[in-house]
N, C-alpha and C positions, 0 to 999 in steps of 0.2 A: 180521282176518278169514281166517286161515289156517287150511286144514285140519288136523288132528293130525298130529306128526311133519312139518310143513314151515314153514321158517325163512321169516321174511318177506324177509329179504334174502339170497339164494342167493351166496354167490361160488366157488360148487364148481361152476359152468357149466363143458362141456365144451371143450375146446381148440375141437373142431370145431361148436360152438354158429353157431345160425341167428341172424342180426340181424333184427329186425322192428321197427315202432313205430306206435303208435295214438293215437287224439286222442280226448281229451273235447272237444266244442264244445258250447259253451253260446248260448241265444240265450232272448230272450223271449217267452212266450206265455200270454194270459190274464193280466196282471198278475204273473207270476212266471218264474224263469230255471228254465230243462230243461234238460239233456242229453239227447244221442242217446246208444242203446244198440240194438243190433240183437240178434237170432237169428238164429243160422245154420240153412240149411237141414240136414236130414239127410243123412249121405254116408258113406263109407266113412272116418272120421277120429278123430283123438282130441279133436276138439271138434266133431263134428257134434252138432245139435238146440242146441248153448249160446248163452246170454246174453254177448256180446260188446261191446266196447267197440271202432267200426270200427278198421281197421287190417291190417296187414298186413306181408310180409317187402319187405327192401332191394333194390332192383334192382342191377346193376352200376353202381358209380361215383355214389350217390346219397345224400345226407345224411342221418339217422334223421327229420330235419325233415321235410325232403323226400318220406321215404316217408308219412312219416305225413299231409300234406298229401295226397299223390297217392293214397291207398289211400283215403281219407275220401270224396275225389271221387268214386273209381270205384266204391266199393261202394254209398255214400248220393246221388250224384248231385248234391253240393251243394260249389261251391270256396268252398275258405277263405284270405282273403286273411292271407297271412306277417304283416301288421303288425296283425293281430287276434291273436297269439300271446301268451299271460301267462306263458307259462313252462314248464319240465319238469318231471316227478317222477321219484322213483326208479328206475331199470331193475332190472327183474325176470327171473331166469332160470325158464322154463317146462321142467319136467323131462319130461312125457311127451311134448311134442313137441320139445323140445332148441331155444327159442329164449330171446334173450334179447332182451326187451321194451321199448323206451322209450318211456313214457305224455308226453305232450303235451297243454296245456290249451290252447283258443283260444273266441274269443267271436264272436259276430255281433250288433247291434242288432235285424238284420232276423230276423222269422221265416223258418225256410227252406221252401222247396217241393223236396219230396223226388222224386226219381228214382231207386228202389233197383235194382241188379244183382240178378234175380232168380236169377243162379247163387251169388251171395254171398249175400242174405239173402234170410229169408223174412219177416220181420216187422220194420219199426221202432217204438222205445219208446222214448217221451220219459219219461224220469225227472224230475220238479221236482226239485229242489235241495231244497225243503223237508221232501222225502220220504227222499231220501236222510239228511238231516242228523236226522230223527226215530228215537227209540231204538225205537218199535213196527217197525221196518222190520228190525231185527238180529235174527236168526232164528238155530237151530242146530238141524240135524236129518242123515236120511241123504241123500244123495246117490249118483245110480247115474252110475259111469264107463262110459264108452264100451266098457269090457273085460269089462261084467256084472257086476262087483265095487260093491257097497256100500261108502261112508264115513262117517262122522259127520265134519261140517262146520260151520261158520259159516258165514252166507248173506244175504244182504237178499232181503227179498220185496217185488218191485216188480210189482204188479200181478198176483200169482198166482204171476211168473215166477223162480226160483231164478237168484241171481245169486251164484255161487260161485267157489273157485277164482283163477286171478289176476287177471280181472274186478273180483273183490270186495275183493281185495286191493289192487288201485290204486284203485278207488273209497273204498276207506276211509283212505286216503293222502289222496285227493283230498278228503274229507270234515273230516280233522283238520287241514287249513291251513285250509277254511272256518270250521271252530270257532274256531281263533285269531285270524281278524281279525272277528270279532263283538264 
């Protein structure tokens, strides 16, 4: 799911890279498992208006896992029990924002009640795992960058939302793990 010219695992991260963490949060609704994505509001930045996995940068003295759990609760308004952690995925360097992101996966057996931060979240999107696993969800097309350029990129079509870039790359790894568990 990497855009053209982009390696999946980048070891060329800058020495001054910023650290961040995200959380793929699984929960049941309507008889199937889902995960939480969010649409970021429009702002003056490289990830403006994009679909993302909730998360953000580390604060001083914080571990990657602590940051993922804290950021998820701050953005989505749902606390996640550390005991519900399933594990971590491969870290990924994001050149446009100079972040090295560390993804984690957790679950709840209870359907969440959201209280999103409107400064961070324009919309919450529930992605059914069955949709993620469907081949028909994967597309390829032109994606508009925040600098005004267009690039050709693979993406997931989730309820009409274009989920591309680092988010798609992380979800793709998660999808491959799920396929391997079948």
